[in-house]
All heavy atoms as a GROMACS GRO file, in nm:
protein
  567
    1MET      N    1  -1.732   4.098   4.120
    1MET     CA    2  -1.792   3.967   4.106
    1MET      C    3  -1.706   3.887   4.007
    1MET      O    4  -1.678   3.934   3.897
    1MET     CB    5  -1.935   3.982   4.055
    1MET     CG    6  -2.000   3.853   4.018
    1MET     SD    7  -2.167   3.860   3.946
    1MET     CE    8  -2.238   4.012   3.994
    2PRO      N    9  -1.665   3.766   4.043
    2PRO     CA   10  -1.588   3.685   3.949
    2PRO      C   11  -1.669   3.654   3.824
    2PRO      O   12  -1.792   3.642   3.827
    2PRO     CB   13  -1.560   3.556   4.027
    2PRO     CG   14  -1.582   3.590   4.171
    2PRO     CD   15  -1.680   3.703   4.172
    3ALA      N   16  -1.599   3.640   3.712
    3ALA     CA   17  -1.667   3.615   3.584
    3ALA      C   18  -1.755   3.491   3.590
    3ALA      O   19  -1.865   3.491   3.534
    3ALA     CB   20  -1.564   3.602   3.472
    4GLU      N   21  -1.709   3.385   3.658
    4GLU     CA   22  -1.786   3.262   3.665
    4GLU      C   23  -1.921   3.283   3.731
    4GLU      O   24  -2.022   3.224   3.692
    4GLU     CB   25  -1.709   3.152   3.739
    4GLU     CG   26  -1.582   3.108   3.670
    4GLU     CD   27  -1.464   3.201   3.696
    4GLU    OE1   28  -1.465   3.276   3.797
    4GLU    OE2   29  -1.373   3.203   3.614
    5VAL      N   30  -1.924   3.368   3.834
    5VAL     CA   31  -2.049   3.396   3.903
    5VAL      C   32  -2.144   3.474   3.812
    5VAL      O   33  -2.264   3.445   3.805
    5VAL     CB   34  -2.022   3.475   4.034
    5VAL    CG1   35  -2.152   3.519   4.099
    5VAL    CG2   36  -1.939   3.391   4.130
    6GLY      N   37  -2.090   3.571   3.740
    6GLY     CA   38  -2.171   3.650   3.647
    6GLY      C   39  -2.228   3.563   3.536
    6GLY      O   40  -2.345   3.576   3.499
    7ILE      N   41  -2.145   3.474   3.482
    7ILE     CA   42  -2.190   3.384   3.376
    7ILE      C   43  -2.300   3.293   3.427
    7ILE      O   44  -2.404   3.275   3.363
    7ILE     CB   45  -2.072   3.303   3.320
    7ILE    CG1   46  -1.977   3.394   3.242
    7ILE    CG2   47  -2.121   3.189   3.231
    7ILE    CD1   48  -1.846   3.329   3.204
    8ALA      N   49  -2.280   3.234   3.544
    8ALA     CA   50  -2.379   3.142   3.602
    8ALA      C   51  -2.511   3.215   3.628
    8ALA      O   52  -2.619   3.161   3.602
    8ALA     CB   53  -2.326   3.080   3.729
    9SER      N   54  -2.503   3.337   3.677
    9SER     CA   55  -2.623   3.415   3.705
    9SER      C   56  -2.698   3.448   3.577
    9SER      O   57  -2.821   3.437   3.570
    9SER     CB   58  -2.584   3.543   3.779
    9SER     OG   59  -2.695   3.626   3.797
   10GLN      N   60  -2.626   3.489   3.474
   10GLN     CA   61  -2.689   3.522   3.347
   10GLN      C   62  -2.750   3.397   3.284
   10GLN      O   63  -2.862   3.402   3.233
   10GLN     CB   64  -2.588   3.585   3.252
   10GLN     CG   65  -2.550   3.725   3.292
   10GLN     CD   66  -2.448   3.786   3.200
   10GLN    OE1   67  -2.375   3.718   3.128
   10GLN    NE2   68  -2.441   3.918   3.202
   11ARG      N   69  -2.679   3.287   3.289
   11ARG     CA   70  -2.730   3.162   3.232
   11ARG      C   71  -2.858   3.120   3.306
   11ARG      O   72  -2.955   3.078   3.243
   11ARG     CB   73  -2.626   3.051   3.239
   11ARG     CG   74  -2.668   2.927   3.164
   11ARG     CD   75  -2.558   2.822   3.163
   11ARG     NE   76  -2.579   2.720   3.063
   11ARG     CZ   77  -2.676   2.630   3.064
   11ARG    NH1   78  -2.765   2.631   3.160
   11ARG    NH2   79  -2.687   2.540   2.969
   12ALA      N   80  -2.858   3.132   3.438
   12ALA     CA   81  -2.977   3.097   3.516
   12ALA      C   82  -3.094   3.186   3.479
   12ALA      O   83  -3.208   3.139   3.467
   12ALA     CB   84  -2.947   3.106   3.665
   13GLY      N   85  -3.069   3.314   3.458
   13GLY     CA   86  -3.175   3.405   3.418
   13GLY      C   87  -3.233   3.371   3.282
   13GLY      O   88  -3.355   3.371   3.263
   14LEU      N   89  -3.145   3.340   3.187
   14LEU     CA   90  -3.192   3.302   3.054
   14LEU      C   91  -3.266   3.168   3.058
   14LEU      O   92  -3.370   3.152   2.994
   14LEU     CB   93  -3.075   3.293   2.956
   14LEU     CG   94  -3.010   3.427   2.918
   14LEU    CD1   95  -2.884   3.403   2.836
   14LEU    CD2   96  -3.108   3.514   2.841
   15GLN      N   97  -3.216   3.074   3.137
   15GLN     CA   98  -3.283   2.944   3.147
   15GLN      C   99  -3.421   2.960   3.209
   15GLN      O  100  -3.516   2.895   3.166
   15GLN     CB  101  -3.199   2.845   3.228
   15GLN     CG  102  -3.253   2.703   3.224
   15GLN     CD  103  -3.253   2.646   3.083
   15GLN    OE1  104  -3.149   2.637   3.020
   15GLN    NE2  105  -3.370   2.607   3.034
   16SER      N  106  -3.434   3.047   3.306
   16SER     CA  107  -3.563   3.073   3.368
   16SER      C  108  -3.661   3.129   3.266
   16SER      O  109  -3.778   3.089   3.259
   16SER     CB  110  -3.546   3.168   3.485
   16SER     OG  111  -3.670   3.201   3.542
   17LEU      N  112  -3.615   3.223   3.185
   17LEU     CA  113  -3.699   3.282   3.081
   17LEU      C  114  -3.740   3.174   2.981
   17LEU      O  115  -3.858   3.164   2.944
   17LEU     CB  116  -3.624   3.393   3.009
   17LEU     CG  117  -3.703   3.466   2.902
   17LEU    CD1  118  -3.677   3.616   2.912
   17LEU    CD2  119  -3.665   3.419   2.764
   18ILE      N  120  -3.648   3.090   2.938
   18ILE     CA  121  -3.677   2.983   2.843
   18ILE      C  122  -3.777   2.885   2.904
   18ILE      O  123  -3.873   2.844   2.837
   18ILE     CB  124  -3.547   2.912   2.800
   18ILE    CG1  125  -3.466   3.004   2.709
   18ILE    CG2  126  -3.577   2.778   2.731
   18ILE    CD1  127  -3.325   2.957   2.682
   19ASP      N  128  -3.757   2.846   3.029
   19ASP     CA  129  -3.849   2.754   3.095
   19ASP      C  130  -3.991   2.810   3.099
   19ASP      O  131  -4.088   2.738   3.074
   19ASP     CB  132  -3.801   2.720   3.236
   19ASP     CG  133  -3.674   2.638   3.238
   19ASP    OD1  134  -3.636   2.580   3.133
   19ASP    OD2  135  -3.611   2.631   3.346
   20GLU      N  136  -4.002   2.937   3.130
   20GLU     CA  137  -4.134   3.003   3.136
   20GLU      C  138  -4.200   3.005   2.999
   20GLU      O  139  -4.318   2.973   2.985
   20GLU     CB  140  -4.116   3.146   3.189
   20GLU     CG  141  -4.244   3.221   3.210
   20GLU     CD  142  -4.218   3.359   3.267
   20GLU    OE1  143  -4.147   3.369   3.369
   20GLU    OE2  144  -4.270   3.456   3.209
   21GLU      N  145  -4.124   3.040   2.896
   21GLU     CA  146  -4.179   3.046   2.761
   21GLU      C  147  -4.214   2.906   2.712
   21GLU      O  148  -4.317   2.887   2.645
   21GLU     CB  149  -4.081   3.114   2.666
   21GLU     CG  150  -4.055   3.261   2.697
   21GLU     CD  151  -4.175   3.351   2.676
   21GLU    OE1  152  -4.272   3.310   2.608
   21GLU    OE2  153  -4.174   3.463   2.726
   22GLU      N  154  -4.132   2.807   2.743
   22GLU     CA  155  -4.162   2.668   2.704
   22GLU      C  156  -4.292   2.621   2.768
   22GLU      O  157  -4.371   2.551   2.705
   22GLU     CB  158  -4.048   2.575   2.744
   22GLU     CG  159  -3.933   2.575   2.648
   22GLU     CD  160  -3.828   2.472   2.686
   22GLU    OE1  161  -3.835   2.410   2.794
   22GLU    OE2  162  -3.737   2.453   2.604
   23SER      N  163  -4.313   2.657   2.892
   23SER     CA  164  -4.437   2.619   2.961
   23SER      C  165  -4.559   2.676   2.890
   23SER      O  166  -4.661   2.609   2.876
   23SER     CB  167  -4.435   2.666   3.107
   23SER     OG  168  -4.339   2.596   3.180
   24ARG      N  169  -4.548   2.801   2.845
   24ARG     CA  170  -4.658   2.862   2.771
   24ARG      C  171  -4.686   2.787   2.641
   24ARG      O  172  -4.801   2.762   2.604
   24ARG     CB  173  -4.626   3.008   2.739
   24ARG     CG  174  -4.634   3.098   2.859
   24ARG     CD  175  -4.623   3.244   2.818
   24ARG     NE  176  -4.623   3.326   2.936
   24ARG     CZ  177  -4.531   3.415   2.967
   24ARG    NH1  178  -4.431   3.437   2.884
   24ARG    NH2  179  -4.539   3.485   3.077
   25LEU      N  180  -4.578   2.749   2.570
   25LEU     CA  181  -4.597   2.676   2.445
   25LEU      C  182  -4.652   2.536   2.470
   25LEU      O  183  -4.736   2.488   2.394
   25LEU     CB  184  -4.466   2.668   2.367
   25LEU     CG  185  -4.416   2.797   2.302
   25LEU    CD1  186  -4.285   2.772   2.227
   25LEU    CD2  187  -4.519   2.858   2.210
   26GLU      N  188  -4.605   2.471   2.574
   26GLU     CA  189  -4.656   2.337   2.607
   26GLU      C  190  -4.806   2.342   2.636
   26GLU      O  191  -4.879   2.250   2.599
   26GLU     CB  192  -4.579   2.278   2.724
   26GLU     CG  193  -4.439   2.233   2.686
   26GLU     CD  194  -4.355   2.191   2.806
   26GLU    OE1  195  -4.406   2.189   2.920
   26GLU    OE2  196  -4.236   2.160   2.784
   27ALA      N  197  -4.852   2.449   2.700
   27ALA     CA  198  -4.994   2.464   2.729
   27ALA      C  199  -5.076   2.476   2.600
   27ALA      O  200  -5.195   2.444   2.599
   27ALA     CB  201  -5.018   2.586   2.819
   28LEU      N  202  -5.011   2.519   2.492
   28LEU     CA  203  -5.077   2.532   2.362
   28LEU      C  204  -5.063   2.405   2.278
   28LEU      O  205  -5.115   2.399   2.167
   28LEU     CB  206  -5.019   2.651   2.285
   28LEU     CG  207  -5.040   2.788   2.347
   28LEU    CD1  208  -4.961   2.894   2.270
   28LEU    CD2  209  -5.189   2.823   2.350
   29GLY      N  210  -4.990   2.306   2.331
   29GLY     CA  211  -4.975   2.180   2.259
   29GLY      C  212  -4.842   2.160   2.189
   29GLY      O  213  -4.823   2.061   2.120
   30PHE      N  214  -4.751   2.253   2.204
   30PHE     CA  215  -4.619   2.241   2.142
   30PHE      C  216  -4.528   2.155   2.228
   30PHE      O  217  -4.537   2.159   2.351
   30PHE     CB  218  -4.553   2.378   2.123
   30PHE     CG  219  -4.620   2.464   2.019
   30PHE    CD1  220  -4.716   2.556   2.056
   30PHE    CD2  221  -4.586   2.451   1.886
   30PHE    CE1  222  -4.777   2.636   1.961
   30PHE    CE2  223  -4.648   2.530   1.790
   30PHE     CZ  224  -4.742   2.623   1.828
   31THR      N  225  -4.440   2.081   2.163
   31THR     CA  226  -4.336   2.007   2.235
   31THR      C  227  -4.204   2.035   2.167
   31THR      O  228  -4.200   2.070   2.049
   31THR     CB  229  -4.362   1.855   2.232
   31THR    OG1  230  -4.364   1.811   2.096
   31THR    CG2  231  -4.492   1.820   2.301
   32GLY      N  232  -4.097   2.020   2.240
   32GLY     CA  233  -3.965   2.041   2.182
   32GLY      C  234  -3.860   2.058   2.290
   32GLY      O  235  -3.892   2.058   2.409
   33ASP      N  236  -3.739   2.068   2.246
   33ASP     CA  237  -3.626   2.086   2.336
   33ASP      C  238  -3.551   2.212   2.298
   33ASP      O  239  -3.543   2.248   2.180
   33ASP     CB  240  -3.529   1.967   2.326
   33ASP     CG  241  -3.591   1.839   2.376
   33ASP    OD1  242  -3.654   1.842   2.483
   33ASP    OD2  243  -3.575   1.736   2.309
   34ASN      N  244  -3.496   2.276   2.397
   34ASN     CA  245  -3.415   2.395   2.376
   34ASN      C  246  -3.282   2.374   2.446
   34ASN      O  247  -3.278   2.321   2.558
   34ASN     CB  248  -3.483   2.519   2.432
   34ASN     CG  249  -3.606   2.554   2.350
   34ASN    OD1  250  -3.592   2.609   2.243
   34ASN    ND2  251  -3.723   2.520   2.400
   35LEU      N  252  -3.177   2.417   2.382
   35LEU     CA  253  -3.044   2.407   2.440
   35LEU      C  254  -2.990   2.547   2.462
   35LEU      O  255  -3.005   2.634   2.376
   35LEU     CB  256  -2.950   2.330   2.346
   35LEU     CG  257  -2.993   2.189   2.310
   35LEU    CD1  258  -2.900   2.132   2.205
   35LEU    CD2  259  -2.996   2.101   2.433
   36LEU      N  260  -2.927   2.566   2.575
   36LEU     CA  261  -2.867   2.695   2.608
   36LEU      C  262  -2.718   2.674   2.627
   36LEU      O  263  -2.677   2.601   2.716
   36LEU     CB  264  -2.931   2.753   2.735
   36LEU     CG  265  -2.881   2.888   2.782
   36LEU    CD1  266  -2.903   2.995   2.675
   36LEU    CD2  267  -2.950   2.927   2.911
   37ALA      N  268  -2.639   2.735   2.542
   37ALA     CA  269  -2.493   2.721   2.548
   37ALA      C  270  -2.438   2.793   2.670
   37ALA      O  271  -2.497   2.888   2.721
   37ALA     CB  272  -2.430   2.776   2.422
   38GLU      N  273  -2.323   2.748   2.714
   38GLU     CA  274  -2.252   2.812   2.825
   38GLU      C  275  -2.166   2.924   2.767
   38GLU      O  276  -2.075   2.897   2.688
   38GLU     CB  277  -2.164   2.709   2.896
   38GLU     CG  278  -2.100   2.760   3.023
   38GLU     CD  279  -2.202   2.776   3.135
   38GLU    OE1  280  -2.293   2.693   3.146
   38GLU    OE2  281  -2.188   2.874   3.211
   39PRO      N  282  -2.195   3.049   2.800
   39PRO     CA  283  -2.113   3.158   2.745
   39PRO      C  284  -1.971   3.155   2.801
   39PRO      O  285  -1.946   3.102   2.909
   39PRO     CB  286  -2.185   3.285   2.788
   39PRO     CG  287  -2.278   3.244   2.896
   39PRO     CD  288  -2.301   3.096   2.885
   40CYS      N  289  -1.877   3.210   2.724
   40CYS     CA  290  -1.736   3.213   2.764
   40CYS      C  291  -1.707   3.327   2.862
   40CYS      O  292  -1.613   3.318   2.940
   40CYS     CB  293  -1.648   3.231   2.641
   40CYS     SG  294  -1.664   3.102   2.521
   41ARG      N  295  -1.786   3.431   2.853
   41ARG     CA  296  -1.764   3.547   2.941
   41ARG      C  297  -1.900   3.611   2.968
   41ARG      O  298  -1.995   3.590   2.893
   41ARG     CB  299  -1.669   3.646   2.875
   41ARG     CG  300  -1.721   3.705   2.747
   41ARG     CD  301  -1.618   3.800   2.682
   41ARG     NE  302  -1.675   3.870   2.572
   41ARG     CZ  303  -1.687   3.822   2.449
   41ARG    NH1  304  -1.646   3.702   2.421
   41ARG    NH2  305  -1.740   3.896   2.353
   42PRO      N  306  -1.908   3.692   3.073
   42PRO     CA  307  -2.036   3.758   3.102
   42PRO      C  308  -2.077   3.850   2.988
   42PRO      O  309  -1.993   3.911   2.922
   42PRO     CB  310  -2.008   3.839   3.229
   42PRO     CG  311  -1.887   3.778   3.289
   42PRO     CD  312  -1.807   3.722   3.175
   43LEU      N  313  -2.206   3.858   2.963
   43LEU     CA  314  -2.259   3.947   2.861
   43LEU      C  315  -2.288   4.083   2.923
   43LEU      O  316  -2.317   4.092   3.042
   43LEU     CB  317  -2.387   3.887   2.802
   43LEU     CG  318  -2.374   3.748   2.742
   43LEU    CD1  319  -2.510   3.693   2.702
   43LEU    CD2  320  -2.280   3.748   2.623
   44THR      N  321  -2.284   4.186   2.843
   44THR     CA  322  -2.317   4.318   2.894
   44THR      C  323  -2.465   4.325   2.926
   44THR      O  324  -2.545   4.248   2.870
   44THR     CB  325  -2.283   4.428   2.791
   44THR    OG1  326  -2.369   4.412   2.678
   44THR    CG2  327  -2.136   4.422   2.748
   45PRO      N  328  -2.506   4.414   3.014
   45PRO     CA  329  -2.648   4.429   3.043
   45PRO      C  330  -2.730   4.456   2.916
   45PRO      O  331  -2.841   4.405   2.901
   45PRO     CB  332  -2.655   4.546   3.140
   45PRO     CG  333  -2.521   4.544   3.208
   45PRO     CD  334  -2.424   4.499   3.102
   46GLU      N  335  -2.677   4.534   2.825
   46GLU     CA  336  -2.748   4.565   2.701
   46GLU      C  337  -2.765   4.438   2.617
   46GLU      O  338  -2.872   4.414   2.561
   46GLU     CB  339  -2.672   4.671   2.620
   46GLU     CG  340  -2.732   4.702   2.485
   46GLU     CD  341  -2.869   4.770   2.491
   46GLU    OE1  342  -2.915   4.810   2.600
   46GLU    OE2  343  -2.931   4.783   2.386
   47THR      N  344  -2.662   4.356   2.607
   47THR     CA  345  -2.671   4.231   2.532
   47THR      C  346  -2.771   4.137   2.598
   47THR      O  347  -2.850   4.072   2.528
   47THR     CB  348  -2.533   4.165   2.520
   47THR    OG1  349  -2.444   4.254   2.452
   47THR    CG2  350  -2.540   4.033   2.445
   48MET      N  351  -2.771   4.129   2.729
   48MET     CA  352  -2.868   4.044   2.799
   48MET      C  353  -3.010   4.092   2.772
   48MET      O  354  -3.099   4.011   2.747
   48MET     CB  355  -2.842   4.045   2.950
   48MET     CG  356  -2.728   3.956   2.993
   48MET     SD  357  -2.763   3.780   2.968
   48MET     CE  358  -2.893   3.754   3.086
   49ARG      N  359  -3.032   4.223   2.773
   49ARG     CA  360  -3.164   4.279   2.746
   49ARG      C  361  -3.208   4.245   2.604
   49ARG      O  362  -3.321   4.201   2.581
   49ARG     CB  363  -3.163   4.431   2.767
   49ARG     CG  364  -3.301   4.495   2.756
   49ARG     CD  365  -3.293   4.647   2.768
   49ARG     NE  366  -3.224   4.709   2.656
   49ARG     CZ  367  -3.274   4.722   2.532
   49ARG    NH1  368  -3.394   4.676   2.504
   49ARG    NH2  369  -3.206   4.780   2.438
   50LEU      N  370  -3.118   4.261   2.508
   50LEU     CA  371  -3.150   4.229   2.369
   50LEU      C  372  -3.176   4.080   2.350
   50LEU      O  373  -3.269   4.041   2.279
   50LEU     CB  374  -3.037   4.276   2.277
   50LEU     CG  375  -3.019   4.427   2.262
   50LEU    CD1  376  -2.891   4.458   2.186
   50LEU    CD2  377  -3.139   4.487   2.191
   51LEU      N  378  -3.096   3.997   2.413
   51LEU     CA  379  -3.113   3.852   2.402
   51LEU      C  380  -3.246   3.808   2.462
   51LEU      O  381  -3.318   3.727   2.404
   51LEU     CB  382  -2.996   3.781   2.468
   51LEU     CG  383  -2.992   3.630   2.456
   51LEU    CD1  384  -3.000   3.584   2.311
   51LEU    CD2  385  -2.865   3.576   2.522
   52ALA      N  386  -3.280   3.862   2.577
   52ALA     CA  387  -3.408   3.828   2.640
   52ALA      C  388  -3.524   3.872   2.551
   52ALA      O  389  -3.621   3.798   2.532
   52ALA     CB  390  -3.419   3.893   2.778
   53GLY      N  391  -3.515   3.990   2.494
   53GLY     CA  392  -3.619   4.038   2.404
   53GLY      C  393  -3.632   3.952   2.279
   53GLY      O  394  -3.742   3.923   2.233
   54LEU      N  395  -3.519   3.909   2.225
   54LEU     CA  396  -3.519   3.821   2.109
   54LEU      C  397  -3.586   3.688   2.142
   54LEU      O  398  -3.672   3.640   2.067
   54LEU     CB  399  -3.376   3.796   2.060
   54LEU     CG  400  -3.360   3.692   1.950
   54LEU    CD1  401  -3.428   3.737   1.822
   54LEU    CD2  402  -3.213   3.662   1.927
   55LEU      N  403  -3.551   3.629   2.255
   55LEU     CA  404  -3.612   3.502   2.295
   55LEU      C  405  -3.763   3.517   2.314
   55LEU      O  406  -3.840   3.433   2.267
   55LEU     CB  407  -3.547   3.450   2.423
   55LEU     CG  408  -3.405   3.396   2.409
   55LEU    CD1  409  -3.344   3.371   2.546
   55LEU    CD2  410  -3.404   3.270   2.324
   56GLU      N  411  -3.805   3.623   2.381
   56GLU     CA  412  -3.948   3.646   2.401
   56GLU      C  413  -4.021   3.661   2.267
   56GLU      O  414  -4.130   3.607   2.248
   56GLU     CB  415  -3.970   3.769   2.489
   56GLU     CG  416  -3.928   3.746   2.632
   56GLU     CD  417  -3.921   3.873   2.714
   56GLU    OE1  418  -3.926   3.984   2.656
   56GLU    OE2  419  -3.909   3.862   2.837
   57GLU      N  420  -3.960   3.732   2.173
   57GLU     CA  421  -4.021   3.751   2.042
   57GLU      C  422  -4.027   3.619   1.965
   57GLU      O  423  -4.129   3.590   1.900
   57GLU     CB  424  -3.941   3.855   1.962
   57GLU     CG  425  -3.999   3.888   1.827
   57GLU     CD  426  -4.132   3.961   1.833
   57GLU    OE1  427  -4.165   4.022   1.936
   57GLU    OE2  428  -4.205   3.957   1.732
   58LEU      N  429  -3.922   3.539   1.971
   58LEU     CA  430  -3.923   3.410   1.903
   58LEU      C  431  -4.034   3.320   1.955
   58LEU      O  432  -4.108   3.259   1.877
   58LEU     CB  433  -3.787   3.342   1.919
   58LEU     CG  434  -3.672   3.402   1.840
   58LEU    CD1  435  -3.540   3.336   1.881
   58LEU    CD2  436  -3.694   3.387   1.691
   59TYR      N  437  -4.044   3.310   2.087
   59TYR     CA  438  -4.148   3.225   2.145
   59TYR      C  439  -4.287   3.279   2.112
   59TYR      O  440  -4.379   3.203   2.085
   59TYR     CB  441  -4.129   3.211   2.296
   59TYR     CG  442  -4.022   3.112   2.332
   59TYR    CD1  443  -3.897   3.154   2.374
   59TYR    CD2  444  -4.045   2.975   2.327
   59TYR    CE1  445  -3.797   3.063   2.408
   59TYR    CE2  446  -3.948   2.883   2.361
   59TYR     CZ  447  -3.824   2.928   2.402
   59TYR     OH  448  -3.726   2.838   2.436
   60ALA      N  449  -4.304   3.410   2.115
   60ALA     CA  450  -4.434   3.469   2.080
   60ALA      C  451  -4.470   3.439   1.936
   60ALA      O  452  -4.586   3.410   1.905
   60ALA     CB  453  -4.431   3.620   2.104
   61ASN      N  454  -4.372   3.443   1.845
   61ASN     CA  455  -4.397   3.414   1.705
   61ASN      C  456  -4.435   3.267   1.685
   61ASN      O  457  -4.520   3.236   1.602
   61ASN     CB  458  -4.277   3.450   1.618
   61ASN     CG  459  -4.267   3.599   1.595
   61ASN    OD1  460  -4.363   3.672   1.611
   61ASN    ND2  461  -4.148   3.644   1.560
   62ILE      N  462  -4.373   3.178   1.759
   62ILE     CA  463  -4.410   3.037   1.752
   62ILE      C  464  -4.556   3.022   1.793
   62ILE      O  465  -4.635   2.958   1.724
   62ILE     CB  466  -4.319   2.951   1.840
   62ILE    CG1  467  -4.177   2.948   1.784
   62ILE    CG2  468  -4.375   2.809   1.854
   62ILE    CD1  469  -4.073   2.888   1.878
   63ALA      N  470  -4.591   3.080   1.906
   63ALA     CA  471  -4.729   3.069   1.956
   63ALA      C  472  -4.830   3.129   1.858
   63ALA      O  473  -4.939   3.076   1.840
   63ALA     CB  474  -4.741   3.136   2.093
   64LYS      N  475  -4.792   3.237   1.794
   64LYS     CA  476  -4.884   3.308   1.706
   64LYS      C  477  -4.896   3.245   1.567
   64LYS      O  478  -5.006   3.239   1.511
   64LYS     CB  479  -4.837   3.454   1.691
   64LYS     CG  480  -4.929   3.540   1.608
   64LYS     CD  481  -4.881   3.684   1.608
   64LYS     CE  482  -4.975   3.772   1.527
   64LYS     NZ  483  -4.930   3.911   1.524
   65HIS      N  484  -4.785   3.196   1.513
   65HIS     CA  485  -4.784   3.156   1.372
   65HIS      C  486  -4.770   3.007   1.346
   65HIS      O  487  -4.798   2.962   1.235
   65HIS     CB  488  -4.671   3.229   1.298
   65HIS     CG  489  -4.683   3.378   1.303
   65HIS    ND1  490  -4.782   3.447   1.236
   65HIS    CD2  491  -4.609   3.471   1.367
   65HIS    CE1  492  -4.767   3.576   1.258
   65HIS    NE2  493  -4.663   3.594   1.337
   66ALA      N  494  -4.727   2.929   1.444
   66ALA     CA  495  -4.705   2.786   1.420
   66ALA      C  496  -4.828   2.705   1.458
   66ALA      O  497  -4.913   2.750   1.535
   66ALA     CB  498  -4.584   2.739   1.499
   67ASP      N  499  -4.836   2.588   1.403
   67ASP     CA  500  -4.944   2.495   1.432
   67ASP      C  501  -4.887   2.381   1.515
   67ASP      O  502  -4.803   2.306   1.466
   67ASP     CB  503  -5.002   2.442   1.301
   67ASP     CG  504  -5.114   2.341   1.321
   67ASP    OD1  505  -5.146   2.307   1.438
   67ASP    OD2  506  -5.169   2.297   1.220
   68PRO      N  507  -4.930   2.368   1.641
   68PRO     CA  508  -4.873   2.261   1.724
   68PRO      C  509  -4.898   2.122   1.667
   68PRO      O  510  -4.825   2.029   1.696
   68PRO     CB  511  -4.940   2.279   1.860
   68PRO     CG  512  -5.060   2.362   1.835
   68PRO     CD  513  -5.032   2.443   1.711
   69GLY      N  514  -4.999   2.106   1.584
   69GLY     CA  515  -5.026   1.977   1.522
   69GLY      C  516  -4.923   1.939   1.417
   69GLY      O  517  -4.913   1.824   1.379
   70GLU      N  518  -4.847   2.036   1.372
   70GLU     CA  519  -4.744   2.011   1.270
   70GLU      C  520  -4.609   1.980   1.332
   70GLU      O  521  -4.515   1.947   1.260
   70GLU     CB  522  -4.731   2.131   1.177
   70GLU     CG  523  -4.854   2.156   1.094
   70GLU     CD  524  -4.883   2.042   0.997
   70GLU    OE1  525  -4.789   1.989   0.936
   70GLU    OE2  526  -5.002   2.006   0.984
   71CYS      N  527  -4.597   1.990   1.462
   71CYS     CA  528  -4.470   1.961   1.529
   71CYS      C  529  -4.447   1.811   1.530
   71CYS      O  530  -4.538   1.734   1.563
   71CYS     CB  531  -4.470   2.011   1.674
   71CYS     SG  532  -4.472   2.190   1.685
   72PRO      N  533  -4.326   1.767   1.496
   72PRO     CA  534  -4.298   1.624   1.503
   72PRO      C  535  -4.303   1.576   1.648
   72PRO      O  536  -4.260   1.645   1.739
   72PRO     CB  537  -4.157   1.610   1.445
   72PRO     CG  538  -4.099   1.746   1.444
   72PRO     CD  539  -4.213   1.845   1.452
   73ARG      N  540  -4.362   1.461   1.668
   73ARG     CA  541  -4.372   1.402   1.802
   73ARG      C  542  -4.257   1.305   1.823
   73ARG      O  543  -4.218   1.235   1.729
   73ARG     CB  544  -4.504   1.327   1.818
   73ARG     CG  545  -4.626   1.411   1.799
   73ARG     CD  546  -4.648   1.499   1.918
   73ARG     NE  547  -4.768   1.578   1.895
   73ARG     CZ  548  -4.790   1.692   1.955
   73ARG    NH1  549  -4.704   1.738   2.040
   73ARG    NH2  550  -4.898   1.760   1.931
   74PRO      N  551  -4.203   1.298   1.945
   74PRO     CA  552  -4.097   1.200   1.971
   74PRO      C  553  -4.150   1.058   1.957
   74PRO      O  554  -4.267   1.031   1.984
   74PRO     CB  555  -4.055   1.228   2.115
   74PRO     CG  556  -4.141   1.338   2.165
   74PRO     CD  557  -4.237   1.378   2.058
   75HIS      N  558  -4.067   0.969   1.913
   75HIS     CA  559  -4.106   0.829   1.894
   75HIS      C  560  -4.087   0.750   2.021
   75HIS      O  561  -4.012   0.764   2.101
   75HIS     CB  562  -4.024   0.765   1.782
   75HIS     CG  563  -4.044   0.836   1.652
   75HIS    ND1  564  -4.143   0.802   1.563
   75HIS    CD2  565  -3.981   0.941   1.597
   75HIS    CE1  566  -4.136   0.881   1.457
   75HIS    NE2  567  -4.039   0.967   1.476
   0.00000   0.00000   0.00000
């Protein structure tokens, strides 16, 4: 598989995970933007697993510990 295809596939997978987690936070009243950088090369399966776990934990911590009323609203 060419590197570009692997990168695009991994980026799409991470974006899908982010979109799903953002939807959960939006349902709780949170708003915000997330940016996903374009990687230079494909990540190893282990790195992808760790990154996905990190993202899931970050979003879970936001939902558990943050107050959506304290989030700045766009003007």
